[in-house]
N, C-alpha and C positions, 0 to 999 in steps of 0.2 A: 529732380528738383522737389521731391516730396515735401520739403520744408521750404519756406520762402527764401530766395536768394542763392546765388551760386555757392555750392559746396555746404549748404547748411545742413543737409542730411548727414554729411560726413563728420561734422562737428558734433552732432547729435550721437552719432555711432560712437566716437572717441569718448565723449563725455559720459555716455552710458557705461562704457567699459571701466572709466576711471572710477565712477561711483560704486562699481561692483568690485574695485580693487584689482582689476586686470590690466596688466601693462599692454601697450599697443605699439607696434612698429609700422610706420607709414613708409611704403616704398613706392618710388616713382623716378622717372627720368628728370634730368635738369629741365625746368620749365613746366614741370607737371602741377605746380601749385603746392608742393610740400610745405614750404616756408610760410606761405599764406595761411595754409590750414592750421599749422602749429601756433601762428599768431592769434587766430581766432579761438583755437582751443584754449590758449593761455588766458585770453579775455573771459571765456566762459568759465574756466576753472576758478579764476579770481572771484567772479561773480558768485561762485558757489562756496565762497568763504574757505578757500584752501590756500595754503602757502604754495608758491611756485618758485622753482629755481630753473631759469632758462639759460641756455648756453649753446654755442655753435662750434662744431668741429672745424679746426683750422687746417687740417691736412696732414697726411703722413710725413710731410717734409718739414714739420714745425721744427724751429731751430732748437727747442729745449723741451723737455718733459713738462707736463701739466700746463702747457701753453693755453689750451682752451679754458682751463679754469682761471688762469691769470686774466685773459682777455674778457672773461665774463664778470670780473670784478670780485671773484670769490676769494682769490689768493692776492696778496700785495707782496710780490717778490721783488727784492732789489736785484739790479743787474749783477750778474756774475756770482750770486749767492744762491746755492741750491736750496730746495724746500724739502723737508722731510715728508714722508708719506703720512706720518701721524699727524702732523700739522695740517696737511692737505685734507685729511679725513675730518678733522675737527672743523675746519673751515667750511666744508660742504655741509656738515651737520648743522652748523649754526645757520647756514643760509636757508636750509630746509625748514628750520623751526621745530617746534615741539608738537603741533597739531597735525591734522591731516595734510599730507604735503604730496606734490607732484613734481617730478623731475622731468623737464622738457629738454631735449637735446636735438637741435636741428643738424643735418649733415653729420649724423653721428657715426657714419662709416668712415669719416675723416678724423676721428678723435685719435689722439696719440695713445699708445698703449697704456702709459701711466695714468692719464686722466680717466680712461675708460676703467681701469682697475679701481681707482678711487671711488669713481661714481657706483660701480658694482658693489663694492664693500658697503658703501653708505646706504644705498637703496635696499640692500639686503638686511643690514642691521636695524634700520628704522622702518622697514616694511613699507617703503615709499613706493608709490605707483610711478612707473616710468612710461613716458611717451616719447619715442624716438622717430626720427626720419632718416632715411638713407636712399641712395640710389641703387638700382640693382647692381650685382646680383645679391639675392637675400638668402640667409642673413650675412651681413658683413661681420668680419672678426670682432671689431670693437663693439658692435651691437651685442653679439654673444657674450662678450665680456661683462658689459653693463647688466645684461639680463641675469647672467650667473646661473643658467639653467632653469630659471623660473618660467612658468608658462606665459605666453603673450599672444595677443591677437594680431595676426598680420593683415594689414589693410593696403592693398594696391590702390594707387591713385587712379581713378578712372579719367577718360577724357571728358571735356565738358560736353553737355548736350548742345545741340545747334542753338537753341534759344539763349543759353548762357553765353556761348561764344559770341553770338550776334549782339547781345547786350554789352559784353565786354569790349568789343571792337568799336561799337557805336559810341560808348562812353569815352574810349581813348580819342576817337577822331573828332568828338564834339559834335555829332550830327548823325543823320540817318545813313545807314550803310546799306547799299543795294543787296538784296537777298542773294542774287546770283554771284555777286562779288564775294559775299560772305561764304558761300559754298566753296569758292576757290580758295579762300583763306583757310577754311576748314580743312580742304584737301592738302594743304602744305603743312599746316601745323599739326594735324592729327588730332585736333581738339585739345592740345596742350596750351594752358593759358598763357605761359611765358612766351611760347613761340608765336601765339596769336598777336601779342603786343609787339614782338620784335618785327614780325613780317609787316604788320600794318604800319609801324612806325617807319621802317626803312623804305617801304614802297610809297609812303606819303613824302618822305624826304626825297626820294629820287623822282618824284613827279609821276609815279605809275598809279598812284591813287589820288584822284582829283575829285574835287566837289563841284557838281553841276546841279543847279537849281535845287540846292539844299540836300542833295543826296551824293554820297561818296561812291563813285564808280571807277572802273579800271578798264583801260583799253589795251594794256599790255600785261605781260606775265608779271607776277608780283615778286618773283625771286630776283634778288640783287646780291652783289658780292659782299655787301656789308653784313650779310647773314653768316658769313664764314665763322665768326666767333661763337655763334649759337651752335653751329654744327661741330665746331672744335670742342665745345663743352660736352656734347652728346657722345663723342668718340673717344674723349680723354680717358685714360686708364686702360686702353686696349694694348695688347701686345703687337708687335710689328706684323706678325702673320694675320691677326684679327683685323687690323687696319687694311691690309691688302684685300682680305675677305669683303671688307665694306666696299672698297672701290670696285671689286669684281661684281657684286650684287648691284651696285649702282649702274654698272655698265649693261647689265642684262635687264633691269627693271623686274617686273613680276615674272618669275619662271617656275616651272614645275620642279618638284624635288629631285626627280631623276636627272633633270639637266643640271641642276646646281651641284649635284654629287661629282659631276664630270670635271669641275674645276675648283671645288672647295671640299676640303676633307671634313669628315664628321666632328672631330674635336673643335675646329674653327667655328662651324656652324652652330654647335652646342654652346660654345662661349659667347657668341653674338646673341643667342637666344637667352642666356642667362643675363646678359647686360640689357635686355629689353630692346634691342635694336633691330630684331627681325619678327616677322609675324608668319605664322603657318596657317593656311586656310585649307581645310578639308572639305571636299564636295564631290559627290558622284565617283568615288574611287580615285580622286586626284588630290595631291597635296602641292599647293603653290606657295613659294617662299617670296618674300619681298622686305625690303628695308622699312623700318619705322622709326620716327615719323618720316612721312614722304619727302619733307624738305631735305633730309640727308642725301637721298639719291638724286634729287632734282639739282641741288647745288653742286655736287660732285660732277654730275654729268655736263653741267654747264660750264664748270671751271676749266675744263680742257687741260692742256699742259701735258707734260711727259708721263705723269702718274696715270692720268686717265687713258693715254694711249697704251701705256704698258698693261693696264687692266683689260682693255679692249683686246689687246694682241693675245693675253693670256686666255681670256674666254674664248676667243675665236680658235686658238689653237686646240683648246680642250674639246670644243664642239666640232672640230674637224673642218673648219673653214680655211684654215691655212693662213689667211691674212685678215687683219683687223678691219680693212676698208671693204672687204667682201661681206662682212656681217653687219647687218643693219638692225640695231635694237629697236628703233622706232617702228620699222615695218613689222618686226616680230611682235611687239606689243600690240600693234593695231590689228594683227590677225589672230591674236590669241583669244581663246574662249576663257572668260573670267568665271570661276565657279561660282555657284549661287551663295556659298559660304561667305562671300565678301559682304553680304548684307547682314551677317550675324553679330557684328560689333561695330562700336564707333570707329575704332582704329581701321577696320576693313572698309568701312565706307569712306574714310578720308583717303585711303590708298586708291580705291576704286575712282574717286574723283580725279586724281592726277593721272591715272591710266587712261581715263576718258579724255582728257584734255590732250594728251599725246595722240590718242587715236583720232581725235577730231582735227588735229593738225595734219595727220597724215591722209585723212578723208578729204580734207579741203584741197590739198595738192593733187590728189588722184582725180577728184571730180573736176578740178579745173582743167587738168590735162585731157580728160575724156571729152569735156565740152569743146575745148579748142579743136580737137581732132574730129569730133563728130557731133555737131551741135543739133542733135535730135531733141524733141520735146523733153524726153525723160532726162537726158544728160544735162539739159539746161535747167530743169527743176531741181535736179540733184545738186547742181553747183550752186543755184541760188539759195537752196536751203543750207547747204554747208556754209555759206557766207552769213546768212542770217544767224545760224547756230553759233558762229564764231564771233558774234557781236561786231561784225565788220561795219565800218563806217557807212552810213546811208548813201553817200554819193558814189560809192564802189557798187552798191547793188544797183542803183539807178543806171550807172554805166553799162552793167551787164544787161540790165532789162532793155536798155535802148538798143544795144547791139543784137540781143536775142530776137527781137521782132523782125530784124533783117535777115539773120542767119538761119533760124529754124526752118527747115524745108516744110512744104505742105504735107500734113499727114491727116487724111480724112478721118473724122471722128476724134481727132486729137487737138484740133486748133484752139478749142475752148480751154484746154487745161492750162496753158500758159497764162491766158487772159484771166482765168479764175485764180491762179496763184497770185498774179499780181494784184488782183482786187482784194483778196483776203489780206495780203501783206500791207496793202495801203490802209485798209480798215482797221486792223488790229495791232499793227506795229507802228505805222506812221500816223494813225489817228486822222485818216483822211476819208471819212465815211462817204461823203458825197462823191468824191472822185471814184471810190471803189464801186458805188452803185452805178455810176454813169458807164463805168467799164462793162458792167454786167448787163447792160441793155441788150436784148437779143439782136443778133446781127442778121438773121435770116439766111445763114449759110446752109446748115444742115439741121435736121430736127434733132439730132443727138447734141449738136454744139449748143443750140438754143436752150434745150432742156437742162444741160449743164449750168449755163449762165443764170437761168431762171432759179434753179435750185440753190446755187451758191449765194445768189442775192438774198435768199430767205436766211441762209446760215448767217450772212453778215448782219441782217437786221436782228437776229437772235443775239449776236455777240455784242453789237455796238449800236442797236436800234434806238430810235427816238421814241421815249415813252410819254414825255409830257406834251410834245408838240403835235402837229397834224401829220407827221410822216406816217408811212404805212406800217402795218404790223406784219410780222412773219406769217405767211399763210403756207398751207400744205402744198408743196409743188406737185404738178400733175405727174402721174407715173409715166416712165418711159418704157414702152413695150420692148421686150428683148427681141432682137432679130432672130429669124429662123436660123438654125445651125446648118452651115454648108460643110458637109462632111468631106467634100473634095477639096476644100481650101486648105492651103498650107497653114499650119499654127503659126501664131506670131513668134518671133524669135524672142529669146530672154532679153536681148538688147533693146527691144522696142516695146516690151510688154509693160502695160500700165493698168491701173484700175480702169474699168470700163465706164462709160457715161451713165449707164444703168445703175452701176454700183454708187456712183456719186449721188445721183438723184435719190436712190433708196436710202442712203445713209442720211441725207438732209430730211427726207420724210420722216425717218424714225426720230431725228432730233426735234422736229416740230411736234410730232406726236407726244414725245416725252415732256417737252415744255408745257403741253397743255394737259398733262396728267393722264394721257392714254398709254399707260405702260404696257398692257397686253398687246395692243395694236403695234406699238413700236417693237416689242420682242418679235411678233410675227414678221414684220417688215425686215428685221435684222436677220432672221433665219433664212429668209430668201437670198440673202447676199452671199455670194461665193467669191471672195477676193483671193487671186492667185497668191501662193506662198511667195513667189518671186517678186510681188509688188513691194515697192519701198515703204508705202504707207499701209499700216494695218489697223486704221482707226476703228474699224468694225468690232475688233476683239474688245477694246476697252468699253465701247458703246454697249456691248452685249452684257458685260459685268455690271455697268452702271444701270441698265435697264432692270437687270435682276435685283439689284438693291432697292431701286425705286418701287418695284412691284412687292417688296417686302421680305425678299430672301437675303437679308443682311449678311448673315454668316456665310452662305454660299458665295455671295458676291465677293466678300473679303478674301476667302481662300482661293477663289478663281483668279482674282487679280493679283494676289500675292504671288501665285504660281506664274502667271504671265510676266509679273515684274521680274522675278528670278530669271526667266527665260530671256527677258530683254537685256538684263545684265550680262548673261552669258553671250549674247550676240553684239554687245555694245550698241544696241538699238536705242540711241539717246532720245529719239522722239517719242519712245513709248514709256519712258520713266515717269513723267509727270502724269499722263492720263491714267495709267495703271496705279501709280501711287496715290493719285487723288481719290480713287475709288476705295482703296484700302483705308486711307486716312479718314474719309467720311464715314465709312463703316464702323471703324474703330471708335470714332467720336460719338456716333449714335449708340453704340454698345457701352459707352462710359468707360472704356479702356484707356485711361489717360496715361498710364505707365508705358503701355505697349505703343500708344500713339506717339509719345514723346521720342521713343527710340526709332520708330518708323519715320517720323518727319526728319530726325537727324540724318538717317540714312539717305533720304531722298534729297534733302537740301545740300548735304555734304558732297554728293555725286556732282552737283553743278550742272546737270544735264536738264535742258528745258526744251519745250516744244514751242518755238515762237509763233506758229500759226495756230496753235491751240491754247491761247493764253487763259481761257476760262478755268482749265484745270490748274494752272499756276496760280490764278486768283484764288481758287478754292483752297489750295494748299497754304497759301500766305494767310488767308483768313482763318483757317483752322489753327495755324501756328500762332497767330496773334492772339486768338481766343484762349488757347492754352497758356500762353505766356502770361495773359491778364489774370487768368484763374490762379496762377502761381505767384502773383505779385510782381512779376517782371514787367513793370510798366514801360520801361524804356524800349525793350525789344518789341512789345505789343504796339506802342505808338509808331516805332519805325516801320513795322511790317503794315500797319494800317495806312500810313502815308504812301508806301509803295503800291498797296492794293488800289489806292485812290488814283495813282498815277496811271494805272493801266487803262483807265477810262472805259470800263466795260459795263455793259448791262448784264451779260452772261445769263440770259433768260432761260436757257436749258441746264443751268448749273446750280444746284443749292449751295447756299453759304459761300458766295463768291462776290458779294458786293460790299462796299465799305460802310454802307449807312447804319446797319445794326451795330457793327463794331465801333463806329464813331460815337454812336449813342452810349454804348457801355463805357467807352473811355471817358466821355464827358461826365457821366455819372460817377465813375470811380475816382476821378480827379477833382469833383466838386465843382465843374465849371457850369453845371445847369442841373435843374430839377428834372425828374423823370419825364414829365409831359413834354417839356420843352426840348429835352435831349433827344427824344424819340420821334419828334414831329416830322422831320424830313424823312426818316426811315419809313414811317407809316404812310406818308404821301406816296413814296415809291411803291409800296405794297399795294396800295389801292390802284395806282396806275397800272402796274403789272397785271393785276387781277382783272382790270378793266379790259386790258388787251388780250386776255386769255392765257397769259403766262402763269398758269396755276402753280407749277413745280416751285419756281423761285419765289413766288409770292408767299405760298404757304410755309415754306421753311424760314423765310425771313419773319413771318408773322408768329411762328412758334418760338423764335428767338426773343422777338419784341415783347411778347406777353410776359415774359420773366422780368422785364424792366418797366413796362407801362402798358397794361392792356387797354388799348383803344377798343371799346366794345363794338362800336358800330362797324369798323373796318375789319376787325377780327372775326365777327360773325359772318360777314359777307364772304370772305375768304373760305371760311369753315363750311359755309353752305355749298360752295362750288367743290370743295375737297370731298364731300359726301358722295359725289357722283364720279369720283375719279376711279380709275381702274387699279387693280391690286389691293393690298392690305395696308400699306405703310401710309399713303397719303390720307385715307379715310380715317385712320387712327389718329394721326396728327391733327386732323380737322376736329375730331371729337375733343382732343385736348385743348385746342385753341378756343373752342366753343365754351368748355368748362372754365377756362381762365377768364374769358370775356364776361361770363355770367357771374364769376366770383362765387361759385358754388363749391363748398368743400366736399360734399358728398359726390359731385360730378367729377371733381379733380382726383379724389381717392379712387373712384371707379376707373377713371382714365389712367392713373398711374399703374394700377394692377394690369389693365389691358395692355399698356405699352410695354411694361416688363415682360409680359408673356409673349410679345412679338420680338423680343431682343432689343427694343428701343429703351435701354436702361437710362440713358441721359435724360430724355424727356419724361420718363416715368418718375425718376428721382426728383426732377424740378416740379412736376405736377404734385407729388407728395408733399415736397417742402412747402409749396404754396398753399396746400390744404391746411397744413399745420399752422402756418401764419394766420390764415383766415379764421380758423377755430379759435385761436387765441384772441384775435380782434373781437370775435363775437362772444368772448367770455365763456367759451366752452372748455374750460381749463382742463377737466378730466380727460375728455376725448382727445385734446391737443396733446396731452402729456403721453397718452397711450400710443398715439400715432407717431409722435416724435421718437418714442422708444423703438417702435417697429421700423421707422425709417432709418435710424441709426444702426440697428441690427442688420437690416438689408444692405446698408452701405459697407458695414464692416465685412459682411459675408462676401460682397462683390470684390473688395480689395481694388487693385488698380488705381489707387489714390482717387477714388470716387468722392472721398470726403472733400475734395476741392470744391464740390457743388454744395456741400452741406456742412458748415463749421459745426464742430461738436457742441459749441455754445455760441449763442448770438453775440458777436463782439460788443455791441454797443451796450448790452445788458450788463457787462462786467465793468463798466466805466462809470465813475461818478459824473454828475452833470457837468462840473467844471472840466474834468478830464475829457469828456465828450467835446466840450467846446474847444479845448485846446487841440485835441486830435484832428477836429475838422479844419482848424486853421493851418495846422502843420501839413495836412493832406492837400491843402490848396497850394502849398510851396513856400509858405512863410518860414522864415528863420525863428529860432527861439527868441531872439531879441525883438523881431517884428511882432511875434505873438504877445510878448510882454507889453509892448507899447500899445497894442490893440486892446488888451484886456486890463491895461493898467495894473500890471503886476510886476513883481521884482524879477530879474533875469534868473536868479536862483530858485524862485518859486516855479517858474516855467520849466527850468531844467528838471526839477524833482517831478513835475507832472508828467513830462515827457518819458522820464526813466520808468515811472510806474505804468504809463500807458504801454510801453514796449514789453514790460514784464508781463503785464495782464494779457496782452494780445499775442504773446509768443513771437514777436517779430524782432529783427535786428537791425533794420534800416528804414529810413524815412520813406523810401521808394515803395516799401511794402504796404504802408499804411493806407493809401487810397483803395486798394482792392479789398483789404481787410474790412474797411468800413462799408 
C-alpha cells in the first residue's frame, strides 16, 4: 500500500506503463480483483485525457464471432446477419478515436478468436496501448493474438495485505471485524478480495459470523457449502485428470513433493501450477506442495461424497496404506513440519493459517484425551491452553477448571502452577483482576509454591494493574534460591516435566526489571534461566530477544526473533508466534522499515495463531498494525484495530506501544474530532501515571509517540529525566529526543535525529528531523529550514521502505487554497458534498469542483484518505 487505498500502487504501475506506451497484461485467479483494477485504471486513463475502449471477453463458447464487440456496443449486428471483418475493424477504430487511446479488455482469455484478431489488428494499426486481464495460465491464446507479438508488461495480481483485507471485510460487514477472525478469513481466501467478500458474506448469512458488542466474531469455521460456486469458478477449465489431481491434493493437505509424486504425475502437477492452483514452498532442502487458495482444499475436504472417498482411496493406495480409512490426513498435517519458506509470501501465510487450524483441532482432541486419562498438572494446563487457543466458550473452560481442582493429584512444587494459570486466565482473558489477585494470595504450603504465586501476582499487575487508583504497583519479586542438586535422585519423566518454580520467578523478575528500564539487569536474569527443551512454554526465548531490543541492539533482536519465529512455524508452536512476531514488528517499526513491516504483519495476522495468556504482545501487534494503517490512509482498518486494542483492557506496562491511548489521540486528530492538546490529554495522563509508578519502558515509548502530536513539556521532561538513568542505549536516546521535542529546540532535535539514526532508530530520527524543519520554518529561519528539508528528503529516499509515509514530499495544506482547505477539513470530518455546500453557502457544483481539485492536488482517490493526509 505504498499509495493510499487498496491496489492504488497497481493502478500507478499500469498507468505509468500506459504513459510510456507499453501494453500490460494483468493475470490473476477469479476473485483476485482483476476487474476492479481495470475499472480503476479506466477511470485514471480517462482522467489522463485519453480515449478508452472497454470490453469483456464472453467465453470461448460464444454463439457467434465478434460477440465481445457486439456486447460492448462497438458493433450493432442484426440477428442472423454476419458482420464483415472490415466493418468490425472500422467500428473499433471509430470507438478508439483519433487521439491517444487505450484498449481495455477484461477476461481477455475468453475473447472469441475473431474479436481477438480484430482488436489485435486495430491496436497495431493505430499503435494503441493495450491493457488486458486474464486468468492463468499466461499468456492465453487470445491475449497473444491481441498483442500481435508486441512487448507487454506482465503484472500478476498479488494478494491483499492484511490491513487491506481487514478494511475490505469490515466495510462489507458494516462494523469492526475481530483481528483473529480476520486472520481466519485471510487463511481461507488467500488474500483474494473476491473470496474475502464471498466467505464473509456466506458466513454471515449462515450465522457463523455474528456481531457481539459492535465487533464481528466467529465461533465456528467459516467454510459453508454456499462457497461451492466460488471453488467451481477456480477449477473451471481443468481437464478431468487435473480435476482429479485437485481432489487428491485436497485429501492430503500440505505434502512434500516426493509424496505428491507417488499419486500425481508431473504433467498434472505442472498444469495445476500453470493454472495458479498450487504453491511450491522450498526450505531446508524440502519442497512442499499445497492447493491455493486454501478454500479449495477446505471445501472439497468438507464436501465428502463419493469423489472425496475415491480421492482418499487413491492417495492411500499410492502411499501404501491399502485402505482409505487407515490414512488420516488430519493427523498427518498435525505432525508435519512446515518449512520456514511458508513465511515468504502472502499466499504461504494464508496456507499456513489453515494448516494451523487443522493442527489445533487435532491438538485439542489429543490434549483432552490425555487429560481424561492422566489428569496431571501438565496435562490439565495443556488441555486448558488448547481450549483457550481454540476460542472455546468460557463456560467450558470454567467446567474444566472446576473438575481439575478435584482431579489433579498432589505434586509437590507443582500445586501453584494450576492456580497461577487460572489467575492469569481470569486477569487477561476474563478481565477479572481482583479475582485473579485473590487467587494469588500466598497459601503457606511450600516456599516454592508461595514464591510462584507472589511472582505471578506481579506479572498480573504489569498486565492489567491499576495505574490511577490506590492499588499496588508491580514490585520485584524476591528470588527463589535453587535447591541443591541431588545426583542420586531420579530425573523427572518427560510426562511430568514442567518449568520449575525458580524459572517462573526469574522470568517475572526480568519482566519487572524491563518495565523499570533496567535492561542489563533483566538480561543477566534471563541468562540464568535454563528452561528444558521439553517444556511446553518457552517464554524466556522471546523475552531475551525483547531485552536485546530494549538495550539498543535492534537489528540483532529482529534477526534473532525472526529465526525463532521460523522455528516456531516449523514446530506449529502457536503460542510462540505472537511473542516472537511482536519483537520483529517492533524492531522493523523502530527501523522505519514499513514495507517489510507490512509483509511481516500480514504473515503473523494471517496465521491466526495467538497466545491468549500473553495478550500484551497481541496488543502490540494490533497497535503497530493500526498505526501503519493510519499512516497509509486506511482509517477504517486503523479504527477497527484500535477498538479491539481497547477491548483487551490491558495496561501492558512491560510492553512498548501496546496501549490504545496514543493511537486514539492520533485517530482523533486525523479525523478532526479534537485539537492536539485535547486529543492527547488522556494519553499524557496515563504516561504521567505510569512514570509515577516506575513503569519507564511503557511511559517513555508512549511519550515519544505523543510528542509528535502534542508535546506536553512538563510531563515529557519528567519521563525523559528518568530515561537518562535507564540501562542500555535505546531508552536514554529516546529520552534525549523527548527532551528536545519538549524544549522545541531545532538544534537539539537535529542532534537527536542524527543520534537516533546512528543507533538504527530511523523512525524516531526521521520524526525528530521533520519536527526540527517545522520549528525552523516557524522561527522564520527559511534558509536553514530549506537545507534541512532537502537533507531529510534525501535521507528518506535513500532509506526506502516507504519511509516517506512519515514525511510527505510537500506539506499537503500548503498546496490548497484557503477555500479548498476549508472544504477539505469539512469533508475529513465526514460531511457529504451537499452538507459542505450548505455549511459554506456554496452551490453543489462549486463544492464538487473543489473536492475534485483537492483530490488531484493531494494525490488521493477516496474521502477516507483525506483525514490522514491532512
